C-alpha positions in Angstrom: 28.3 -19.8 32.3 25.5 -20.2 29.7 23.5 -17.7 31.6 26.3 -15.2 31.5 26.6 -15.7 27.7 22.9 -15.2 27.2 23.0 -12.1 29.2 25.9 -10.7 27.3 24.4 -11.5 24.0 21.1 -9.9 25.0 22.9 -6.8 26.2 25.0 -6.5 23.0 21.8 -6.9 20.8 19.9 -4.2 22.8 22.9 -1.9 22.7 23.2 -2.3 19.0 19.4 -1.5 18.7 19.9 1.6 20.8 22.8 2.6 18.5 20.6 2.0 15.4 17.8 4.0 16.9 20.1 6.9 17.6 21.3 6.8 13.9 17.6 6.9 12.9 16.9 10.0 15.0 20.0 11.9 14.0 19.5 10.9 10.3 15.9 12.1 10.5 17.0 15.4 11.9 19.6 15.9 9.2 17.0 15.2 6.5 15.3 18.5 7.5 17.9 20.5 5.5 19.0 20.0 1.8 22.6 20.7 2.9 22.7 17.7 5.3 20.1 15.5 3.7 22.6 13.2 2.0 24.4 12.6 5.3 21.1 12.1 7.1 20.1 9.5 4.5 23.4 7.7 4.9 23.2 7.6 8.7 19.6 6.3 8.6 20.5 3.6 6.1 23.5 2.6 8.2 21.2 2.4 11.3 18.9 0.0 9.4 21.8 -2.1 8.1 23.1 -2.4 11.7 19.6 -3.4 13.0 19.2 -6.0 10.2 22.6 -7.6 10.7 22.2 -7.7 14.5 18.7 -9.3 14.2 20.0 -11.9 11.7 22.8 -12.9 14.1 20.6 -12.8 17.2 17.9 -15.1 15.8 20.4 -18.0 15.3 19.2 -18.7 11.8 20.3 -22.1 10.5 19.8 -21.6 6.7 20.5 -18.2 5.2 19.8 -19.3 1.6 16.5 -17.5 1.1 17.7 -14.5 3.1 20.7 -14.1 0.9 18.4 -14.4 -2.2 16.2 -11.7 -0.7 19.1 -9.4 0.1 20.6 -9.8 -3.4 17.1 -9.3 -5.1 16.3 -6.3 -3.0 19.7 -4.8 -3.5 19.3 -5.1 -7.3 15.8 -3.5 -7.2 17.1 -0.7 -4.9 20.0 0.0 -7.1 17.9 0.2 -10.2 15.4 2.4 -8.4 18.1 4.8 -7.3 19.9 5.0 -10.6 17.2 4.5 -13.3 14.0 6.1 -12.0 13.7 9.7 -13.3 12.9 12.5 -10.9 9.6 12.9 -12.7 8.7 9.4 -11.4 9.9 10.0 -7.9 6.3 10.5 -6.4 5.2 7.1 -8.0 8.3 5.4 -6.6 7.6 6.8 -3.1 4.0 5.6 -3.3 5.2 2.1 -4.3 7.8 2.0 -1.5 5.1 2.9 1.0 3.0 0.0 -0.4 5.9 -2.4 0.0 6.3 -1.3 3.6 2.7 -2.0 4.2 2.6 -5.5 2.6 5.8 -6.5 4.5 4.1 -5.7 7.8 1.0 -7.5 6.7 3.0 -10.6 5.9 4.9 -10.5 9.2 1.6 -10.2 11.2 0.0 -13.0 9.1 2.9 -15.4 9.7 2.8 -14.7 13.4 -1.0 -15.3 13.6 -0.8 -18.6 11.7 2.0 -19.8 13.9 0.3 -19.1 17.2 -1.7 -22.0 18.5 -3.6 -20.5 21.5 -5.6 -17.3 21.7 -3.6 -14.3 23.1 -5.8 -11.2 22.9 -3.0 -8.7 23.4 -0.9 -10.4 20.7 -3.8 -10.8 18.3 -4.8 -7.1 18.8 -1.2 -6.1 17.6 -1.5 -8.6 14.7 -4.9 -7.1 13.8 -3.6 -3.6 13.7 -0.5 -4.8 11.6 -2.7 -6.6 9.0 -5.3 -3.8 8.9 -2.9 -0.9 8.5 -0.5 -2.8 6.3 -3.2 -4.0 3.9 -4.7 -0.4 3.7 -1.3 1.0 3.1 -0.5 -1.5 0.3 -3.7 -1.1 -1.8 -4.0 2.6 -1.0 -0.5 3.1 -2.3 -1.1 1.2 -5.4 -4.2 3.5 -6.2 -2.0 6.5 -5.4 0.7 5.1 -7.8 -2.0 4.7 -10.5 -3.3 8.2 -10.0 0.2 9.7 -10.1 1.3 7.8 -13.2 -2.1 8.6 -14.8 -2.9 4.9 -15.3 -6.3 6.0 -13.9 -7.8 9.5 -13.8 -6.5 11.9 -11.2 -9.9 13.2 -10.4 -11.8 11.8 -7.4 -14.0 8.7 -7.9 -17.3 9.5 -6.2 -20.6 7.6 -6.2 -24.0 8.0 -4.5 -24.0 6.5 -1.1 -20.3 6.4 -0.8 -20.2 7.5 2.9 -22.8 4.9 3.8 -20.8 2.1 2.0 -17.6 3.2 3.8 -19.3 3.4 7.2 -20.7 -0.1 6.8 -17.3 -1.4 5.7 -15.8 0.1 8.9 -18.4 -1.7 11.0 -17.6 -5.0 9.2 -13.9 -4.4 9.8 -14.5 -3.8 13.5 -16.6 -7.0 13.7 -14.0 -9.0 12.0 -11.4 -7.6 14.4 -13.5 -8.8 17.4 -13.7 -12.3 15.8 -10.0 -12.3 15.2 -8.9 -10.9 18.6 -11.4 -12.5 21.0 -13.8 -15.0 19.7 -12.6 -17.1 16.8 -15.9 -19.1 17.0 -17.4 -18.5 13.5 -14.3 -18.8 11.3 -11.1 -20.7 11.4 -7.8 -18.9 11.9 -7.0 -19.0 8.3 -10.5 -17.8 7.3 -10.6 -14.8 9.6 -7.0 -13.9 8.6 -8.0 -13.9 4.9 -11.2 -11.9 5.7 -9.3 -9.2 7.6 -6.6 -9.0 4.9 -9.3 -8.7 2.2 -11.3 -6.0 4.1 -8.1 -4.1 4.8 -7.1 -4.1 1.2 -10.6 -3.0 0.1 -10.6 -0.3 2.7 -7.3 1.0 1.3 -8.7 1.2 -2.2 -11.9 3.0 -1.1 -9.8 5.3 1.1 -7.8 6.7 -1.8 -10.1 6.7 -4.9 -12.2 9.6 -3.6 -9.1 11.8 -3.2 -8.3 14.1 -6.1 -4.9 14.3 -7.7 -4.2 17.8 -6.4 -4.2 16.3 -2.9 -1.6 13.6 -3.7 1.1 15.3 -1.6 -1.1 14.9 1.5 -2.0 11.3 0.6 1.7 10.4 0.0 2.6 11.8 3.4 -0.3 10.0 5.1 0.4 6.7 3.5 4.1 7.0 4.5 2.9 7.5 8.1 0.6 4.4 7.7 3.6 2.3 6.6 5.5 3.4 9.7 2.6 2.6 12.0 2.1 -0.8 10.4 5.9 -1.5 11.0 5.6 -0.3 14.6 2.6 -2.6 15.2 4.7 -5.5 13.6 7.5 -4.6 16.1 5.1 -5.3 18.9 4.0 -8.6 17.3 7.5 -10.0 17.0 8.8 -8.2 20.1 11.5 -6.2 18.2 12.5 -2.9 19.9 14.2 -1.3 16.9 11.3 -2.0 14.6 9.0 -0.3 17.1 11.3 2.7 17.3 11.8 2.9 13.5 8.1 2.5 12.8 7.1 5.1 15.4 9.6 7.6 13.9 8.2 7.1 10.4 4.6 7.2 11.6 5.1 10.4 13.7 7.1 12.2 11.0 4.6 11.3 8.4 1.7 12.7 10.5 3.7 15.9 11.1 4.3 16.2 7.3 0.7 15.5 6.6 -0.3 18.3 9.0 2.1 20.7 7.3 0.6 19.9 3.9 -2.9 20.5 5.1 -1.9 23.8 6.6 -0.3 24.8 3.3 -3.7 24.3 1.7 -5.6 25.8 4.6 -7.7 22.7 4.8 -8.3 20.0 7.5 -7.2 16.4 7.0 -10.9 15.4 7.0 -11.7 17.9 4.2 -8.8 16.4 2.2 -9.9 12.8 2.7 -13.7 13.2 2.4 -14.5 16.3 0.3 -13.7 14.8 -3.1 -11.6 17.9 -4.0 -11.1 18.1 -7.8 -14.6 16.8 -8.8 -15.6 20.2 -9.9 -18.0 20.9 -12.7 -17.7 23.5 -15.4 -20.4 25.6 -13.7 -18.5 25.7 -10.5 -15.1 26.7 -12.0 -13.9 29.7 -13.7 -13.9 27.9 -17.1 -17.5 28.9 -17.6 -16.6 32.5 -17.4 -15.5 34.5 -20.4 -12.2 36.0 -19.1 -10.9 37.4 -22.4 -8.0 36.2 -24.5 -4.5 35.1 -23.4 -1.5 37.1 -24.6 1.2 34.7 -26.1 4.9 35.8 -26.3 7.9 34.3 -27.9 11.3 33.6 -26.4 13.0 36.5 -28.2 10.6 39.1 -26.7 10.7 37.4 -23.3 14.5 37.7 -23.3 14.3 41.5 -23.8 12.1 41.8 -20.7 14.2 39.5 -18.6 17.4 41.3 -19.7 16.0 44.6 -18.4 14.6 43.0 -15.1 16.4 43.8 -11.8 14.5 41.0 -10.0 13.1 37.7 -11.2 11.2 35.2 -9.2 11.0 31.6 -10.6 8.0 29.5 -9.5 8.5 25.8 -10.5 5.7 23.2 -10.7 5.1 19.7 -11.9 5.4 20.8 -15.5 9.1 21.5 -14.9 9.5 18.0 -13.7 7.7 16.5 -16.7 9.9 18.5 -19.1 13.1 17.8 -17.0 13.8 21.4 -17.3 15.5 22.0 -13.9 19.0 22.0 -15.2 18.1 24.6 -17.9 16.3 26.6 -15.3 19.4 26.7 -13.1 21.5 27.8 -16.1 19.1 30.6 -16.9 19.1 31.7 -13.3 23.0 31.9 -13.3 22.9 33.9 -16.6 20.4 36.3 -15.1 22.5 36.7 -12.0 25.6 37.4 -14.2 23.5 40.0 -15.8 23.0 41.8 -12.5 19.5 40.4 -11.8 18.4 39.2 -8.3 17.0 35.6 -8.8 14.9 33.7 -6.3 12.9 30.5 -6.5 9.5 30.5 -4.8 8.5 27.0 -3.6 5.0 26.2 -2.5 4.8 23.3 0.0 2.3 21.4 -2.2 3.9 22.1 -5.5 4.4 18.9 -7.5 3.1 15.5 -6.6 4.8 14.7 -3.3 6.1 16.7 -0.4 9.3 18.5 -1.3 9.1 17.5 -4.9 10.4 20.9 -6.3 13.1 21.1 -3.7 14.4 17.7 -4.7 14.4 18.7 -8.4 16.2 21.9 -7.8 18.7 20.3 -5.5 19.4 17.7 -8.3 20.3 20.7 -10.6 22.6 22.2 -7.9 20.4 25.2 -7.2 21.6 26.8 -4.0 19.3 26.4 -1.1 19.9 30.0 -0.2 17.9 31.3 -3.2 14.8 29.2 -2.3 12.0 31.1 -0.6 8.5 30.3 0.7 5.3 32.1 -0.2 5.2 34.0 3.0 8.6 35.4 2.2 7.8 36.8 -1.2 4.1 37.6 -1.2 4.5 40.8 0.9 7.0 42.2 -1.6 5.5 40.7 -4.8 4.6 44.2 -6.2 8.4 45.0 -6.4 9.2 41.9 -8.5 9.8 42.7 -12.1 9.2 39.3 -13.6 7.7 36.1 -12.2 8.4 33.0 -14.3 5.8 30.3 -13.6 7.2 27.0 -15.0 4.6 24.3 -15.1 2.8 25.4 -12.0 -0.9 25.9 -12.0 -2.9 25.5 -8.8 -0.4 27.0 -6.4 -0.5 30.4 -8.3 -4.3 30.4 -9.1 -5.8 33.8 -8.0 -9.2 32.2 -7.5 -7.8 30.9 -4.2 -8.0 34.4 -2.8 -10.6 36.1 -5.1 -13.3 33.6 -5.9 -15.4 32.2 -3.0 -17.0 29.7 -5.3 -13.7 28.1 -6.2 -12.8 24.7 -4.7 -9.4 26.0 -3.7 -10.7 29.2 -2.1 -8.8 30.0 1.0 -5.6 28.1 0.1 -2.5 30.2 0.5 -0.9 30.7 -3.0 2.2 32.4 -4.4 0.6 35.7 -5.5 2.5 36.1 -8.7 -0.4 38.1 -10.2 0.7 41.0 -8.1 4.1 41.2 -9.8 4.8 43.6 -12.6 5.1 40.9 -15.3 4.2 37.2 -15.3 5.6 34.7 -17.8 3.6 31.4 -17.7 5.4 28.4 -19.3 2.9 25.8 -20.3 2.3 23.3 -23.1 -1.3 24.3 -23.6 -4.3 26.0 -21.8 -5.2 22.7 -20.1 -6.1 23.0 -16.4 -3.8 21.8 -13.7 -4.0 18.6 -11.7 -6.9 20.0 -9.6 -9.0 20.1 -12.8 -9.8 23.9 -12.6 -9.0 26.8 -14.9 -6.6 29.5 -13.8 -7.6 33.1 -14.4 -4.0 34.2 -14.0 -3.5 33.3 -17.7 -5.9 36.0 -18.8 -4.6 38.9 -16.6 -3.2 42.0 -18.2 0.3 41.5 -16.8 0.5 37.9 -17.9 2.2 36.5 -21.0 2.0 32.9 -22.1 5.1 31.1 -23.3 3.6 28.0 -24.9 5.7 24.8 -25.5 7.8 22.3 -23.8 9.3 24.0 -20.7 12.8 22.7 -21.3 12.9 23.9 -24.9 11.5 27.3 -24.0 14.0 27.8 -21.2 16.8 26.6 -23.4 15.7 29.1 -26.0 16.0 31.9 -23.4 19.4 30.6 -22.4 20.5 30.7 -26.0 19.3 34.3 -26.3 21.4 35.3 -23.3 24.5 33.5 -24.7 23.9 34.9 -28.2 
């Protein structure tokens, strides 16, 4: 009778895990479109809730006190993050969440290692991967957060002999892994665990600091993948099937997204991680070349040009996020359409500071997904566009990417707004973008600069239309 009960319980738990895994997969599929993203997020969250509840019941926990405390505390933090964090801070929040995922996996692996009395190489290998990847993800995400929030500079931190130091560190990490997995002769269990944790966290810091701010979308995607791989390894450590599945899904999707980001910049992942992109000097950038003078324009004159335009292409960037101008931009787009103008929004895959950043902002402002286009859709017809409005974007519209072989971004596909009839560039100043290089677009004959806060500028254009 007891055997029958155990079999039934095990069957129910595994069926629940299969159901949760199905919800993860379907939810992930639905996240691929803005129209179904909310439903996909709800399904994935429901799958995780089911997995957590079934796990808590299955483990026959005697005292739920601290678990309840954790659930309440986490719920409060999650609620505040979902309701209080501004869209401008979304990349930083994603970085922090990646870090939390990494440190959670590290703690799970560490607890299992401390609680195991005899050497089990297969188990210890899984623990080693969990601690290593989790620690790297945690500190790497903290550095990414600091770069995104500009607590530290966005440019790469490079020093002489950096590759040698990193190579030696990797050798030490491998040696520590052998000691942890096989030998355990030089250090005690606690000592080798602390050593591996420390090395993993140091590796995470050294992994991210050489990466420039312009590559943050790639880094965010890669760290997200790492957090999934750490969770997957933790699933093998505690023999939990649903954690293995969930971690593998996050890890695989993160790697796919990382590859998409790299292709969008026409660069390899190795180039992103090790080239120190953004550490340009004035002699290597277009700042050292006299390109003439910019041509400022005010909102009243810009309105007259927009009013006569039959097609307008809006190109949003991180500056739009900083100014929280997305709602004003949507209102301007609707007024242009009411005036008989065709309005499209060109979204570069790496615009902003995380994958899909601009899509999220425009979706928040209820901009229809039907009017969003990719660079490949508009570049061939750019010469027919009457006005391109570049709102806070810089590097993704920089003509140096196609014209200047000496530029760090040469070869990166861009939105070729310089080929349109007129370009309005909305910027606070002439400061370079996150990549740290100047943009010759600002000096072209068909470009006009609308200086000031993007939200205030767009609101002034809206007022002109309404007036």
